[in-house]
DSSP file (Angstrom, degrees, kcal/mol; ACC not computed):
  #  RESIDUE AA STRUCTURE BP1 BP2  ACC     N-H-->O    O-->H-N    N-H-->O    O-->H-N    TCO  KAPPA ALPHA  PHI   PSI    X-CA   Y-CA   Z-CA
    1    1 A M     >        0   0    0      0, 0.0     4,-1.6     0, 0.0     5,-0.1   0.000 360.0 360.0 360.0 -38.0    0.1    0.0    0.0
    2    2 A F  H  >  +     0   0    0      2,-0.2     4,-2.4     1,-0.2     5,-0.2   0.904 360.0  56.8 -73.6 -40.1    2.8    2.5    0.9
    3    3 A Q  H  > S+     0   0    0      1,-0.2     4,-2.8     2,-0.2    -1,-0.2   0.900 106.8  47.6 -52.9 -46.0    4.6    1.5   -2.4
    4    4 A Q  H  > S+     0   0    0      1,-0.2     4,-2.3     2,-0.2    -1,-0.2   0.871 110.4  52.8 -70.7 -34.8    1.6    2.4   -4.5
    5    5 A H  H  X S+     0   0    0     -4,-1.6     4,-2.8     2,-0.2     5,-0.4   0.943 110.1  48.1 -66.6 -42.9    1.2    5.7   -2.6
    6    6 A L  H  X S+     0   0    0     -4,-2.4     4,-2.8     1,-0.2    -2,-0.2   0.944 112.7  48.1 -59.3 -47.7    4.9    6.6   -3.3
    7    7 A K  H  < S+     0   0    0     -4,-2.8    -1,-0.2     1,-0.2    -2,-0.2   0.876 114.7  46.5 -63.4 -35.5    4.5    5.7   -7.0
    8    8 A A  H  < S+     0   0    0     -4,-2.3    -2,-0.2    -5,-0.2    -1,-0.2   0.870 123.8  28.9 -76.6 -36.3    1.4    7.7   -7.2
    9    9 A K  H  < S+     0   0    0     -4,-2.8    -2,-0.2     1,-0.2    -3,-0.2   0.796 132.6  27.4 -92.4 -27.7    2.6   10.9   -5.4
   10   10 A Y     X  +     0   0    0     -4,-2.8     4,-1.5    -5,-0.4     3,-0.3  -0.498  62.9 155.5-133.8  69.5    6.2   10.9   -6.1
   11   11 A P  T  4>S+     0   0    0      0, 0.0     5,-4.0     0, 0.0     4,-0.2   0.783  77.2  52.5 -72.8 -19.7    7.0    9.1   -9.4
   12   12 A T  T  45S+     0   0    0      3,-0.2     3,-0.3     1,-0.2    -2,-0.1   0.840 106.4  54.0 -77.3 -28.4   10.3   10.9  -10.0
   13   13 A E  T  45S+     0   0    0     -3,-0.3    -1,-0.2     1,-0.2    -6,-0.1   0.874 112.6  42.2 -71.7 -37.2   11.6   10.0   -6.6
   14   14 A V  T  <5S-     0   0    0     -4,-1.5    -1,-0.2    -8,-0.2    -2,-0.2   0.347 119.9-109.6 -91.5   5.3   10.9    6.3   -7.2
   15   15 A R  T   5 +     0   0    0     -3,-0.3     2,-0.5     1,-0.2    -3,-0.2   0.827  69.8 142.6  78.5  30.5   12.3    6.5  -10.6
   16   16 A L      < -     0   0    0     -5,-4.0     2,-0.7    -6,-0.2    -1,-0.2  -0.934  36.3-161.5-113.7 132.1    8.9    6.0  -12.5
   17   17 A D    >   -     0   0    0     -2,-0.5     3,-0.8     3,-0.1    -5,-0.0  -0.917   3.4-169.0-105.1 118.1    7.9    7.8  -15.7
   18   18 A T  T 3  S+     0   0    0     -2,-0.7    -1,-0.1     1,-0.2     4,-0.1   0.449  72.9  76.2 -84.8   1.6    4.2    7.6  -16.0
   19   19 A T  T 3  S+     0   0    0      2,-0.1     2,-0.3     1,-0.0    -1,-0.2   0.502 103.9  14.3 -87.8  -6.2    4.0    8.8  -19.5
   20   20 A Q  S <  S-     0   0    0     -3,-0.8    -3,-0.1    15,-0.0     2,-0.1  -0.961  94.7 -65.3-158.9 171.2    5.3    5.7  -21.2
   21   21 A Q        -     0   0    0     -2,-0.3     2,-0.4     1,-0.1    54,-0.1  -0.366  52.0-120.1 -65.4 143.0    5.9    2.0  -20.7
   22   22 A Q        -     0   0    0     -2,-0.1     2,-0.5    -4,-0.1    -1,-0.1  -0.709  26.3-173.2 -92.8 131.7    8.6    1.2  -18.2
   23   23 A L        -     0   0    0     -2,-0.4    11,-0.9    11,-0.3     2,-0.6  -0.938   6.5-161.9-123.2 108.1   11.6   -0.8  -19.4
   24   24 A H    >   -     0   0    0     -2,-0.5     3,-1.5     9,-0.1     2,-0.5  -0.764  24.8-119.9 -93.9 125.9   14.0   -2.0  -16.7
   25   25 A K  G >  S-     0   0    0     -2,-0.6     3,-1.5     3,-0.3     6,-0.2  -0.505  93.0 -15.3 -72.5 115.6   17.5   -3.0  -18.0
   26   26 A Y  G 3  S-     0   0    0     -2,-0.5    -1,-0.3     1,-0.3    -3,-0.0   0.680 119.9 -69.4  69.7  17.5   18.1   -6.5  -17.1
   27   27 A G  G <  S+     0   0    0     -3,-1.5    -1,-0.3     1,-0.2    -2,-0.2   0.577  99.3 132.3  78.0  10.0   15.1   -6.5  -14.6
   28   28 A N    X   -     0   0    0     -3,-1.5     3,-1.6     1,-0.1    -3,-0.3  -0.820  40.8-166.5 -95.1 107.2   17.0   -4.1  -12.1
   29   29 A P  T 3  S+     0   0    0      0, 0.0    -1,-0.1     0, 0.0     4,-0.1   0.523  82.1  70.9 -73.5  -0.3   14.7   -1.2  -11.1
   30   30 A N  T 3  S+     0   0    0      2,-0.1     2,-0.2    -6,-0.0     3,-0.1   0.650  80.4  88.3 -85.5 -15.5   17.7    0.7   -9.7
   31   31 A I  S <  S-     0   0    0     -3,-1.6    -6,-0.1    -6,-0.2     2,-0.1  -0.574  97.1 -92.6 -86.5 149.9   19.1    1.4  -13.1
   32   32 A V        -     0   0    0     -2,-0.2    -7,-0.2     1,-0.1    -1,-0.1  -0.401  48.6-114.5 -67.9 136.0   18.0    4.5  -14.9
   33   33 A L        -     0   0    0    -18,-0.2     2,-0.4    -4,-0.1    -9,-0.1  -0.349  24.8-108.9 -67.7 145.2   14.9    3.8  -17.1
   34   34 A F        -     0   0    0    -11,-0.9     2,-0.5    -2,-0.1   -11,-0.3  -0.654  33.6-167.6 -72.4 127.6   15.1    4.1  -20.8
   35   35 A H        -     0   0    0     -2,-0.4     2,-0.5   -13,-0.1   -13,-0.1  -0.976  15.5-138.5-123.2 119.5   13.1    7.1  -22.1
   36   36 A L        -     0   0    0     -2,-0.5     2,-0.7     4,-0.0     3,-0.1  -0.615  14.4-160.2 -82.1 122.3   12.3    7.4  -25.9
   37   37 A S     >  -     0   0    0     -2,-0.5     4,-2.5     1,-0.2     5,-0.2  -0.900   4.8-160.0 -99.5 110.2   12.8   11.0  -27.1
   38   38 A E  H  > S+     0   0    0     -2,-0.7     4,-2.5     2,-0.2     5,-0.3   0.910  91.0  52.6 -59.2 -39.1   11.0   11.4  -30.3
   39   39 A K  H  > S+     0   0    0      1,-0.2     4,-2.8     2,-0.2     5,-0.2   0.985 112.6  44.5 -62.5 -53.4   13.0   14.5  -31.2
   40   40 A K  H  > S+     0   0    0      1,-0.2     4,-2.2     2,-0.2    -1,-0.2   0.832 110.3  53.5 -62.4 -29.0   16.2   12.7  -30.6
   41   41 A Y  H  X S+     0   0    0     -4,-2.5     4,-1.9     2,-0.2    -1,-0.2   0.873 111.4  47.1 -69.8 -38.6   15.0    9.6  -32.5
   42   42 A K  H  X S+     0   0    0     -4,-2.5     4,-2.0    -5,-0.2    -2,-0.2   0.834 113.6  49.1 -68.4 -37.8   14.2   11.8  -35.5
   43   43 A D  H  X S+     0   0    0     -4,-2.8     4,-2.1    -5,-0.3    -2,-0.2   0.961 114.0  42.3 -59.6 -55.9   17.5   13.6  -35.3
   44   44 A E  H  X S+     0   0    0     -4,-2.2     4,-2.2    -5,-0.2    -2,-0.2   0.846 114.3  51.7 -69.6 -33.9   19.6   10.5  -35.1
   45   45 A L  H  X S+     0   0    0     -4,-1.9     4,-3.2     1,-0.2     5,-0.2   0.950 112.1  48.9 -66.6 -43.8   17.5    8.7  -37.8
   46   46 A A  H  X S+     0   0    0     -4,-2.0     4,-1.8     1,-0.2    -2,-0.2   0.837 111.4  46.7 -55.7 -35.7   18.0   11.7  -40.0
   47   47 A K  H  X S+     0   0    0     -4,-2.1     4,-3.2     2,-0.2     5,-0.3   0.906 111.1  53.4 -75.0 -38.8   21.7   11.9  -39.5
   48   48 A C  H  X S+     0   0    0     -4,-2.2     4,-2.3     1,-0.2     6,-0.3   0.932 111.5  46.3 -58.7 -46.0   22.0    8.1  -40.1
   49   49 A I  H  X>S+     0   0    0     -4,-3.2     5,-1.8     1,-0.2     4,-0.5   0.885 116.1  43.4 -69.7 -31.3   20.2    8.5  -43.4
   50   50 A S  H  <5S+     0   0    0     -4,-1.8     3,-0.4    -5,-0.2    -2,-0.2   0.913 116.9  44.7 -79.8 -36.2   22.2   11.5  -44.6
   51   51 A V  H  <5S+     0   0    0     -4,-3.2    -2,-0.2     1,-0.2    -3,-0.2   0.914 121.2  38.9 -72.6 -36.8   25.6   10.2  -43.5
   52   52 A E  H  <5S-     0   0    0     -4,-2.3    -1,-0.2    -5,-0.3    -2,-0.2   0.544 106.8-127.7 -85.1  -3.0   25.1    6.7  -44.9
   53   53 A H  T  <5 +     0   0    0     -4,-0.5    -3,-0.2    -3,-0.4     2,-0.2   0.878  48.3 165.0  50.2  45.9   23.3    8.0  -48.0
   54   54 A L      < -     0   0    0     -5,-1.8    -1,-0.2    -6,-0.3    -2,-0.0  -0.487  43.2 -93.0 -86.1 156.6   20.4    5.8  -47.5
   55   55 A A    >   -     0   0    0     -2,-0.2     3,-1.5     1,-0.1     4,-0.2  -0.307  34.8-118.3 -59.5 151.0   17.0    6.1  -49.2
   56   56 A F  G >  S+     0   0    0      1,-0.3     3,-0.5     2,-0.1    -1,-0.1   0.797 113.7  58.0 -66.3 -24.7   14.4    8.2  -47.3
   57   57 A N  G >  S+     0   0    0      1,-0.2     3,-1.2     2,-0.1    -1,-0.3   0.116  71.7 109.3 -86.1  20.8   12.2    5.2  -47.0
   58   58 A F  G X  S+     0   0    0     -3,-1.5     3,-1.9     1,-0.3     6,-0.2   0.899  73.9  56.7 -58.8 -45.8   14.9    3.2  -45.2
   59   59 A D  G <  S+     0   0    0     -3,-0.5    -1,-0.3     1,-0.3    -2,-0.1   0.573  96.8  67.5 -71.6  -4.9   12.9    3.3  -41.9
   60   60 A K  G <  S+     0   0    0     -3,-1.2    -1,-0.3    18,-0.1    -2,-0.2   0.598  73.9 111.8 -87.0  -9.8    9.9    1.7  -43.7
   61   61 A K  S <> S-     0   0    0     -3,-1.9     4,-2.0    -4,-0.3     5,-0.2  -0.419  72.1-132.7 -70.0 140.5   11.7   -1.6  -44.2
   62   62 A L  H  > S+     0   0    0      1,-0.2     4,-2.6     2,-0.2     5,-0.2   0.910 104.4  54.0 -59.7 -48.8   10.3   -4.4  -42.2
   63   63 A S  H  > S+     0   0    0      1,-0.2     4,-2.2     2,-0.2    -1,-0.2   0.890 111.1  45.3 -52.7 -47.5   13.8   -5.6  -41.0
   64   64 A F  H  > S+     0   0    0     -6,-0.2     4,-2.9    -3,-0.2    -1,-0.2   0.920 112.9  48.6 -66.7 -42.5   14.6   -2.2  -39.6
   65   65 A N  H  X S+     0   0    0     -4,-2.0     4,-2.2     1,-0.2     5,-0.3   0.841 111.5  50.1 -70.7 -33.3   11.3   -1.6  -38.0
   66   66 A N  H  X S+     0   0    0     -4,-2.6     4,-2.8    -5,-0.2     5,-0.4   0.931 111.7  50.4 -64.9 -41.7   11.5   -5.1  -36.3
   67   67 A F  H  X>S+     0   0    0     -4,-2.2     4,-2.3    -5,-0.2     5,-1.4   0.943 114.0  42.8 -60.7 -50.8   15.0   -4.2  -35.1
   68   68 A V  I  X>S+     0   0    0     -4,-2.9     5,-2.9    -5,-0.2     4,-0.5   0.948 119.8  42.3 -69.5 -43.2   13.9   -0.8  -33.6
   69   69 A Q  I  <5S+     0   0    0     -4,-2.2    -2,-0.2     3,-0.2    -1,-0.2   0.863 122.9  35.8 -67.4 -38.0   10.7   -2.2  -32.1
   70   70 A N  I  <5S+     0   0    0     -4,-2.8    -3,-0.2    -5,-0.3    -2,-0.2   0.821 132.1  23.0 -88.5 -32.6   12.0   -5.4  -30.7
   71   71 A A  I  <5S+     0   0    0     -4,-2.3    -3,-0.2    -5,-0.4    -2,-0.1   0.824 131.2  24.6-101.3 -42.2   15.5   -4.4  -29.7
   72   72 A C  I  <<S-     0   0    0     -5,-1.4     2,-0.4    -4,-0.5    -3,-0.2   0.937 120.9 -15.2 -92.6 -73.2   15.5   -0.6  -29.1
   73   73 A A    > < -     0   0    0     -5,-2.9     3,-0.8     1,-0.1    -1,-0.2  -0.984  37.8-152.4-145.2 127.7   12.1    0.9  -28.3
   74   74 A L  T 3  S+     0   0    0     -2,-0.4    -5,-0.1     1,-0.2    -1,-0.1   0.674  99.9  54.9 -77.5 -11.1    8.6   -0.4  -28.5
   75   75 A Q  T 3  S+     0   0    0    -54,-0.1    -1,-0.2     2,-0.1     2,-0.2   0.552  78.4 115.1 -92.7  -6.3    7.2    3.1  -28.9
   76   76 A A    <   -     0   0    0     -3,-0.8     2,-0.3    -8,-0.2    -3,-0.0  -0.405  46.2-175.9 -65.1 129.1    9.4    4.0  -31.8
   77   77 A K        -     0   0    0     -2,-0.2    -2,-0.1     1,-0.0    -1,-0.0  -0.865  32.9 -78.0-123.2 163.4    7.3    4.6  -34.9
   78   78 A S        -     0   0    0     -2,-0.3   -18,-0.1     1,-0.1    -1,-0.0  -0.317  41.5-133.3 -58.7 140.1    8.1    5.3  -38.6
   79   79 A V        -     0   0    0      1,-0.0   -20,-0.1   -37,-0.0     5,-0.1  -0.881  22.8-116.4 -97.6 115.7    9.0    8.8  -39.4
   80   80 A P     >  -     0   0    0      0, 0.0     4,-2.4     0, 0.0     5,-0.2  -0.099  20.0-120.9 -50.0 147.4    7.3   10.4  -42.4
   81   81 A M  H  > S+     0   0    0      1,-0.2     4,-2.5     2,-0.2     5,-0.2   0.884 113.3  54.0 -63.3 -40.3    9.6   11.3  -45.4
   82   82 A T  H  > S+     0   0    0      2,-0.2     4,-2.8     1,-0.2    -1,-0.2   0.936 108.9  47.2 -61.9 -46.0    8.5   15.0  -45.1
   83   83 A T  H  > S+     0   0    0      1,-0.2     4,-3.1     2,-0.2    -1,-0.2   0.948 112.2  49.8 -60.2 -44.9    9.5   15.2  -41.5
   84   84 A L  H  X S+     0   0    0     -4,-2.4     4,-2.7     2,-0.2    -2,-0.2   0.892 110.9  49.4 -58.3 -42.7   12.9   13.5  -42.3
   85   85 A T  H  X S+     0   0    0     -4,-2.5     4,-2.5     2,-0.2    -1,-0.2   0.951 113.7  47.0 -66.0 -46.8   13.5   16.0  -45.1
   86   86 A Q  H  X S+     0   0    0     -4,-2.8     4,-2.5     1,-0.2    -2,-0.2   0.952 114.0  48.1 -53.3 -55.1   12.6   19.0  -42.6
   87   87 A T  H  X S+     0   0    0     -4,-3.1     4,-2.6     1,-0.2     5,-0.2   0.866 110.4  49.8 -57.4 -42.5   14.8   17.5  -39.9
   88   88 A I  H  X S+     0   0    0     -4,-2.7     4,-2.3    -5,-0.2    -1,-0.2   0.893 110.8  50.9 -66.8 -36.2   17.8   17.0  -42.3
   89   89 A R  H  X S+     0   0    0     -4,-2.5     4,-2.7    -5,-0.2    -2,-0.2   0.906 113.0  45.5 -62.4 -41.3   17.5   20.6  -43.5
   90   90 A K  H  X S+     0   0    0     -4,-2.5     4,-2.0     1,-0.2    -2,-0.2   0.939 114.0  47.9 -68.0 -42.1   17.5   21.9  -39.9
   91   91 A L  H  X S+     0   0    0     -4,-2.6     4,-2.8     2,-0.2     5,-0.2   0.902 111.7  51.2 -65.1 -44.7   20.3   19.8  -38.9
   92   92 A N  H  X S+     0   0    0     -4,-2.3     4,-3.0     1,-0.2     5,-0.2   0.960 111.2  48.1 -60.3 -49.8   22.3   20.9  -42.1
   93   93 A C  H  X S+     0   0    0     -4,-2.7     4,-1.9     1,-0.2    -1,-0.2   0.867 111.0  50.4 -64.5 -31.4   21.7   24.6  -41.3
   94   94 A K  H  X S+     0   0    0     -4,-2.0     4,-2.5     2,-0.2    -1,-0.2   0.912 111.1  48.3 -69.8 -39.6   22.8   24.1  -37.7
   95   95 A E  H  X S+     0   0    0     -4,-2.8     4,-2.8     1,-0.2     5,-0.2   0.927 110.2  52.7 -59.2 -43.6   26.0   22.4  -38.8
   96   96 A K  H  X S+     0   0    0     -4,-3.0     4,-2.5     1,-0.2    -2,-0.2   0.923 111.0  46.4 -53.9 -47.1   26.6   25.2  -41.3
   97   97 A I  H  X S+     0   0    0     -4,-1.9     4,-2.5     2,-0.2    -1,-0.2   0.914 113.2  49.1 -63.4 -47.2   26.3   27.7  -38.5
   98   98 A D  H  X S+     0   0    0     -4,-2.5     4,-1.6     1,-0.2    -2,-0.2   0.828 111.7  48.6 -64.0 -32.6   28.5   25.7  -36.2
   99   99 A L  H  X S+     0   0    0     -4,-2.8     4,-2.9     2,-0.2    -2,-0.2   0.941 110.7  51.8 -77.3 -42.6   31.2   25.3  -38.9
  100  100 A Q  H  < S+     0   0    0     -4,-2.5    -2,-0.2     1,-0.2    -1,-0.2   0.914 112.2  46.4 -50.7 -48.7   31.0   29.1  -39.7
  101  101 A I  H  < S+     0   0    0     -4,-2.5    -1,-0.2     1,-0.2    -2,-0.2   0.902 111.2  51.8 -61.8 -43.5   31.5   29.8  -36.0
  102  102 A F  H  <        0   0    0     -4,-1.6    -2,-0.2     1,-0.3    -1,-0.2   0.922 360.0 360.0 -67.1 -44.7   34.4   27.3  -35.8
  103  103 A L     <        0   0    0     -4,-2.9    -1,-0.3    -5,-0.1    -2,-0.2   0.543 360.0 360.0 -79.3 360.0   36.3   28.9  -38.8
C-alpha cells in the first residue's frame, strides 16, 4: 500500500515515468529507465540516413522496423519522409552555422 502511494505521489523519486511503458534494464529497477525521445529519435535517424546516403524510405523496411521495435524501443514509430526532409534541412543549417563559428 505504501509503495503504491509513493509511486502515485512521487513518481520521479521512485524513478517512475508515468508517460510511457517502463523498461528496466536486465530487470533491475535501480538502473535509470530508458526514455524514448521522439526529437532525438528523428534527429539521429535523419543523421544516419544522410551520413550513410540511405533512401528516405529506409525506416519503412520491415527488418529495420522489427529491429527498432524489438531491440530498441517499442514506442518508436516510422518517421514520415517530409519530417525527415525537414529534420535533415534543420540539422544541415545548424551544422553550417557551427562550422562558420568554428572557422
